[in-house]
C-alpha positions as CSV (number, residue, x, y, z in Angstrom):
1,M,54.2,142.0,88.8
2,T,55.3,138.5,89.6
3,V,56.3,135.6,87.2
4,R,55.4,132.1,88.1
5,E,54.7,128.6,86.5
6,M,51.6,128.5,84.5
7,R,48.7,126.4,86.3
8,P,45.6,124.8,84.7
9,E,43.5,127.4,86.4
10,D,45.4,130.2,84.5
11,L,44.3,128.7,81.1
12,D,41.0,130.8,80.7
13,Q,43.0,134.1,81.0
14,V,45.7,132.7,78.9
15,M,43.3,131.7,76.2
16,E,41.9,135.3,76.1
17,I,45.2,136.6,75.4
18,E,46.1,133.9,72.9
19,N,42.8,134.3,70.9
20,S,43.2,138.0,70.9
21,L,46.8,138.0,69.5
22,F,46.9,135.0,67.1
23,R,44.9,133.9,64.0
24,D,46.1,130.3,64.5
25,A,45.8,130.3,68.2
26,W,46.6,127.3,70.4
27,T,43.7,125.4,72.1
28,K,43.1,125.2,75.8
29,E,43.6,121.4,75.6
30,G,46.9,122.2,73.6
31,F,48.2,124.2,76.5
32,F,47.1,121.8,79.1
33,T,48.9,118.9,77.3
34,F,52.1,121.0,77.5
35,L,51.6,121.8,81.2
36,I,51.7,118.3,82.1
37,R,54.8,117.4,80.2
38,P,58.0,117.0,82.3
39,D,60.2,118.5,79.5
40,A,58.0,121.7,79.3
41,L,58.0,124.9,81.4
42,F,55.4,127.6,80.9
43,L,55.5,130.7,82.9
44,V,53.0,133.6,83.4
45,A,53.4,137.2,84.4
46,E,50.7,138.1,86.8
47,E,49.6,141.4,88.5
48,K,46.7,141.6,91.0
49,E,45.6,138.0,89.8
50,Q,45.5,139.1,86.2
51,I,47.6,137.3,83.7
52,L,49.4,139.9,81.6
53,G,51.5,137.6,79.5
54,Y,53.1,133.9,79.1
55,C,55.9,132.1,77.5
56,G,56.9,128.5,77.3
57,I,59.7,126.2,76.4
58,L,60.1,122.6,75.5
59,M,63.5,121.1,76.5
60,V,65.3,118.1,74.9
61,L,68.7,117.1,76.0
62,D,70.9,120.3,75.9
63,E,68.5,122.5,73.7
64,G,65.3,124.2,74.3
65,D,62.6,125.4,71.9
66,I,60.5,128.5,72.8
67,T,57.1,127.6,71.9
68,N,55.4,131.1,72.5
69,V,55.8,134.6,74.0
70,A,52.6,136.6,74.4
71,V,51.6,139.8,76.3
72,K,48.2,141.4,76.4
73,K,47.9,144.0,73.7
74,E,47.2,146.8,76.0
75,R,50.3,145.9,78.2
76,Q,52.8,145.6,75.3
77,R,55.9,147.6,75.2
78,E,56.1,147.7,79.1
79,G,59.0,145.1,79.3
80,I,56.8,142.2,80.2
81,G,57.9,140.0,77.3
82,G,61.6,140.7,78.3
83,F,60.9,139.9,81.9
84,L,59.3,136.6,81.1
85,L,62.2,135.7,78.8
86,D,64.8,136.5,81.4
87,S,62.9,134.5,84.0
88,L,62.7,131.6,81.7
89,F,66.6,131.9,81.1
90,L,67.2,131.9,84.7
91,L,65.1,128.9,85.3
92,V,66.5,126.7,82.5
93,R,70.2,127.6,83.2
94,G,70.5,124.8,85.8
95,S,69.0,122.2,83.6
96,G,71.9,121.8,81.1
97,I,70.4,123.8,78.3
98,K,73.1,125.2,76.1
99,T,71.2,126.6,73.1
100,I,67.6,128.1,72.9
101,H,65.8,128.1,69.5
102,L,62.6,129.9,68.3
103,E,60.9,130.8,65.2
104,V,59.0,134.0,64.6
105,R,57.0,135.6,61.8
106,E,59.2,137.7,59.4
107,S,56.7,140.6,59.7
108,N,56.9,140.6,63.7
109,Q,59.6,143.2,64.0
110,T,58.6,144.0,67.5
111,A,59.3,140.5,68.7
112,I,62.4,140.2,66.5
113,R,63.8,143.3,68.3
114,L,63.0,141.8,71.7
115,Y,64.6,138.6,70.8
116,R,67.8,140.3,69.5
117,R,68.0,142.3,72.7
118,K,67.9,139.1,74.6
119,G,70.9,137.7,72.6
120,F,69.2,135.7,69.7
121,V,70.6,135.8,66.3
122,Q,68.9,134.7,63.1
123,D,70.3,131.4,61.9
124,G,67.8,130.2,59.4
125,L,64.5,130.8,57.4
126,R,61.6,128.5,56.8
127,K,59.9,129.6,53.6
128,D,56.1,130.0,53.8
129,Y,56.0,128.3,57.2
130,Y,53.1,130.2,58.6
131,T,49.6,130.2,57.2
132,N,46.8,132.7,57.6
133,P,48.5,134.6,55.9
134,T,51.4,132.6,54.4
135,E,54.6,134.1,55.6
136,N,58.2,133.0,56.3
137,A,59.5,132.2,59.8
138,L,62.8,133.5,60.8
139,L,64.7,130.9,62.8
140,M,66.8,132.4,65.7
141,S,69.0,130.9,68.5
142,R,70.8,132.0,71.7
143,T,73.7,130.1,73.3
144,E,73.3,130.0,77.0
145,E,76.3,130.8,79.4
146,A,77.9,128.0,81.2
C-alpha cells in the first residue's frame, strides 16, 4: 500500500467510497475545488491501482483543519486510516502547522478512538451540528511537535 497526493483522476474511486459511507457526501466538484487550492492537501491510500481511503486538510497560517478521513468499508480496521493520518502529519510538519483540528460525529466511536490514539483531545462540542440524522459534533485538536 502506498500513500500519495490525490489527483483529479482519482475522483471516481474516491466518490464511490464517499457515497458508500456518508449520507451527506461531498460532490465530485467539491473535491476538485479543494484539490486545486494551494492551502489544501488531500492524500489517498492506494493498493494495486485501487483507492482504499483518503484524507484531507486545509491549512491557514499555523493551523490545519482535517476535512475528512475515509476508508472503504471492507478495508476498515486494517490501520489504513491511521496510516493516512500519520502520512498527513509528516507532510504538514514542515509547513509551520502547530495545531490540527477536526470535528467528528459524536456516535462515530471508531473514528474517535483512532483520533485519540493519534494524539487528538476533545476540546469542544457543536450541538446539533450534523444533519441526517441530527447529531452533535465533537471538536478535537492535536498540537504538533516543533
